[in-house]
C-alpha positions as CSV (number, residue, x, y, z in Angstrom):
1,X,81.9,4.4,-67.2
2,X,82.2,1.1,-65.4
3,X,79.3,-1.2,-66.0
4,X,77.9,-3.9,-63.6
5,X,75.8,-6.9,-64.5
6,X,73.2,-8.3,-62.1
7,X,71.5,-11.7,-62.5
8,X,68.4,-13.0,-60.8
9,X,68.7,-16.7,-60.0
10,X,65.5,-18.7,-60.4
11,X,64.4,-18.8,-64.0
12,X,67.4,-16.9,-65.2
13,X,70.5,-18.9,-64.3
14,X,68.8,-22.2,-63.2
15,X,65.2,-23.4,-63.2
16,X,64.5,-24.1,-59.6
17,X,60.9,-22.9,-59.9
18,X,59.9,-26.5,-60.5
19,X,61.4,-27.5,-57.1
20,X,59.7,-24.6,-55.4
21,X,56.4,-25.7,-57.0
22,X,56.8,-29.2,-55.8
23,X,57.5,-28.0,-52.2
24,X,54.6,-25.6,-52.1
25,X,52.3,-28.2,-53.7
26,X,53.2,-30.7,-51.0
27,X,52.5,-28.1,-48.3
28,X,49.1,-27.2,-49.9
29,X,48.2,-30.9,-50.1
30,X,49.2,-31.4,-46.5
31,X,46.9,-28.5,-45.6
32,X,44.0,-30.1,-47.6
33,X,43.9,-28.2,-50.9
34,X,45.3,-28.2,-54.4
35,X,48.0,-25.9,-55.8
36,X,48.4,-25.7,-59.5
37,X,51.3,-24.7,-61.8
38,X,49.2,-21.7,-63.0
39,X,48.9,-20.5,-59.4
40,X,52.6,-21.0,-58.9
41,X,53.2,-18.2,-61.5
42,X,52.1,-15.8,-58.8
43,X,55.2,-16.7,-56.8
44,X,57.8,-15.6,-59.3
45,X,60.3,-13.2,-57.7
46,X,58.3,-13.2,-54.5
47,X,59.8,-13.8,-51.0
48,X,59.1,-17.0,-49.2
49,X,57.0,-15.2,-46.5
50,X,54.8,-13.6,-49.2
51,X,54.5,-16.9,-51.1
52,X,53.1,-18.6,-48.0
53,X,50.6,-15.7,-47.4
54,X,49.4,-16.1,-51.0
55,X,49.2,-19.9,-50.6
56,X,47.0,-19.6,-47.5
57,X,44.8,-17.1,-49.4
58,X,44.4,-19.6,-52.2
59,X,43.5,-22.4,-49.8
60,X,41.3,-20.0,-47.7
61,X,43.3,-21.0,-44.6
62,X,44.2,-19.0,-41.6
63,X,47.3,-19.6,-39.4
64,X,48.6,-18.7,-36.1
65,X,52.1,-17.1,-36.1
66,X,53.5,-20.4,-34.8
67,X,51.8,-22.4,-37.6
68,X,53.0,-19.9,-40.2
69,X,56.6,-20.1,-39.0
70,X,56.5,-23.9,-38.9
71,X,55.1,-24.2,-42.4
72,X,57.8,-21.8,-43.7
73,X,60.4,-24.1,-42.3
74,X,58.7,-27.3,-43.6
75,X,58.5,-25.9,-47.1
76,X,62.2,-24.9,-47.1
77,X,63.3,-28.3,-45.8
78,X,61.3,-30.0,-48.6
79,X,62.7,-27.6,-51.2
80,X,66.3,-28.3,-49.9
81,X,65.8,-32.0,-50.4
82,X,64.9,-31.4,-54.0
83,X,67.9,-29.2,-54.8
84,X,70.4,-31.4,-52.9
85,X,71.3,-33.2,-56.1
86,X,71.5,-30.3,-58.4
87,X,74.5,-30.1,-60.8
88,X,75.7,-28.2,-63.9
89,X,73.0,-29.9,-66.0
90,X,70.5,-27.6,-64.3
91,X,72.1,-24.4,-65.7
92,X,69.8,-22.8,-68.3
93,X,71.1,-22.8,-72.0
94,X,74.0,-20.4,-72.8
95,X,74.1,-18.8,-69.4
96,X,77.8,-19.8,-69.0
97,X,78.6,-18.3,-72.4
98,X,77.4,-14.8,-71.1
99,X,79.0,-15.2,-67.7
100,X,82.3,-16.3,-69.3
101,X,82.3,-13.3,-71.7
102,X,81.7,-10.9,-68.9
103,X,84.5,-12.5,-66.8
104,X,86.9,-12.4,-69.7
105,X,86.3,-8.7,-70.1
106,X,86.7,-8.0,-66.3
107,X,83.1,-6.8,-65.9
108,X,81.9,-7.1,-62.3
109,X,79.0,-9.6,-61.8
110,X,76.4,-9.8,-59.0
111,X,73.6,-12.0,-58.1
112,X,70.4,-10.3,-57.0
113,X,67.9,-12.9,-55.8
114,X,65.0,-13.3,-53.3
115,X,66.3,-16.9,-52.7
116,X,67.9,-17.6,-49.4
117,X,69.6,-20.6,-50.9
118,X,71.4,-18.8,-53.7
119,X,75.0,-19.5,-52.7
120,X,74.6,-23.2,-52.2
121,X,72.8,-23.5,-55.5
122,X,75.5,-21.6,-57.4
123,X,78.1,-23.9,-55.7
124,X,76.2,-27.1,-56.7
125,X,76.0,-26.0,-60.4
126,X,79.6,-24.8,-60.5
127,X,79.0,-21.1,-61.2
128,X,79.8,-19.4,-57.8
129,X,83.3,-18.3,-58.9
130,X,81.8,-16.0,-61.6
131,X,80.1,-13.8,-59.1
132,X,81.9,-10.9,-57.4
133,X,78.9,-10.2,-55.2
134,X,76.0,-12.3,-53.9
135,X,72.9,-10.4,-52.6
136,X,70.1,-12.7,-51.7
137,X,67.1,-13.1,-49.3
138,X,69.6,-13.2,-46.4
139,X,70.8,-9.7,-47.1
140,X,67.6,-7.7,-47.8
141,X,64.4,-6.8,-45.9
142,X,62.3,-5.6,-48.8
143,X,61.1,-8.0,-51.6
144,X,61.0,-7.1,-55.3
145,X,59.4,-4.9,-56.8
146,X,61.3,-2.9,-54.2
147,X,64.7,-2.2,-55.8
148,X,66.7,-2.8,-52.5
149,X,68.3,-6.1,-53.7
150,X,69.6,-4.5,-56.9
151,X,70.7,-1.2,-55.3
152,X,72.6,-3.1,-52.7
153,X,74.2,-5.3,-55.4
154,X,75.3,-2.1,-57.3
155,X,76.7,-0.6,-54.2
156,X,78.7,-3.7,-53.4
157,X,80.0,-3.9,-57.0
158,X,81.1,-0.2,-56.8
159,X,79.0,0.7,-59.8
160,X,76.4,3.5,-60.2
161,X,72.9,2.1,-60.4
162,X,72.3,3.7,-63.8
163,X,75.3,1.8,-65.1
164,X,73.9,-1.6,-64.1
165,X,72.3,-4.2,-66.4
166,X,69.7,-6.6,-64.8
167,X,68.6,-10.0,-66.1
168,X,65.1,-10.9,-64.8
169,X,62.3,-13.4,-65.5
170,X,59.7,-11.9,-63.2
171,X,57.5,-8.8,-63.6
172,X,58.4,-7.8,-60.0
173,X,62.1,-8.0,-60.9
174,X,61.7,-5.9,-64.0
175,X,59.8,-3.3,-62.1
176,X,62.5,-3.3,-59.4
177,X,65.3,-2.8,-62.0
178,X,63.4,0.0,-63.7
179,X,62.7,1.7,-60.4
180,X,66.5,1.6,-59.7
181,X,67.1,3.2,-63.1
182,X,69.0,0.1,-64.3
183,X,68.8,-1.4,-67.8
184,X,66.3,-4.2,-67.5
185,X,66.5,-7.3,-69.7
186,X,63.5,-9.7,-69.6
187,X,64.2,-13.4,-69.9
188,X,61.0,-15.1,-70.9
189,X,57.6,-14.1,-72.4
190,X,57.9,-10.6,-73.8
191,X,54.2,-10.0,-73.6
192,X,54.4,-10.6,-69.8
193,X,57.7,-8.8,-69.3
194,X,56.7,-5.9,-71.5
195,X,58.2,-3.2,-69.2
196,X,61.7,-4.5,-69.8
197,X,64.0,-2.5,-72.0
198,X,65.1,-5.6,-73.9
199,X,63.4,-9.0,-74.2
200,X,64.8,-12.5,-75.0
201,X,63.2,-15.9,-74.6
202,X,66.4,-17.2,-73.2
203,X,70.2,-16.7,-73.3
204,X,70.6,-18.6,-76.6
205,X,69.2,-15.5,-78.2
206,X,71.7,-13.2,-76.6
207,X,74.9,-12.7,-78.6
208,X,78.2,-11.6,-77.2
209,X,78.0,-8.6,-79.6
210,X,74.8,-7.5,-77.7
211,X,76.6,-7.9,-74.4
212,X,79.6,-5.9,-75.8
213,X,77.2,-3.1,-76.8
214,X,75.8,-2.9,-73.3
215,X,79.3,-2.8,-71.8
216,X,80.4,0.1,-74.1
217,X,77.1,2.1,-74.1
């Protein structure tokens, strides 16, 4: 049975969470309140719209629709300034090893991310050519934990959902993969991502033998 491999972006392939944090923190400060790194954990795998809703709840702020839309744009402009100078040094350890192994074995690869900036980020770090399919925040209407992003990626890869493997660093992403009946692999703290079928701190712990087992299962 043909297998497909789907990767989240932020926290799995590159660590852009730090840039999102800086952009959200600046917006919070502009609105008159603090935003901590601990609070930023609530934003993992969450759409930009929902992130702003959470931020306003944290700051106990209300917004008109016009203000809300303006702040969404302002945050993204600030974030784009941060990622403008990204390069291959931003790729998380051993991610290219896994992508190269999959490519060598002609395994279809997709990106499944809430980010609306996924394609330019992959271009900047030099990984875009590895991906057969990009499904991001521009293609979906439902945020994780809804499985829409992964189901669409599987469909575009031409692979049955149950034959897909998903790499995720967020609880919402693991839940989405599990709902889609895909094999979920948590990248990060196993005590947080405890619903994942497999757990690794990062890709340095993932051997090509393990990837081969997933391919031939």
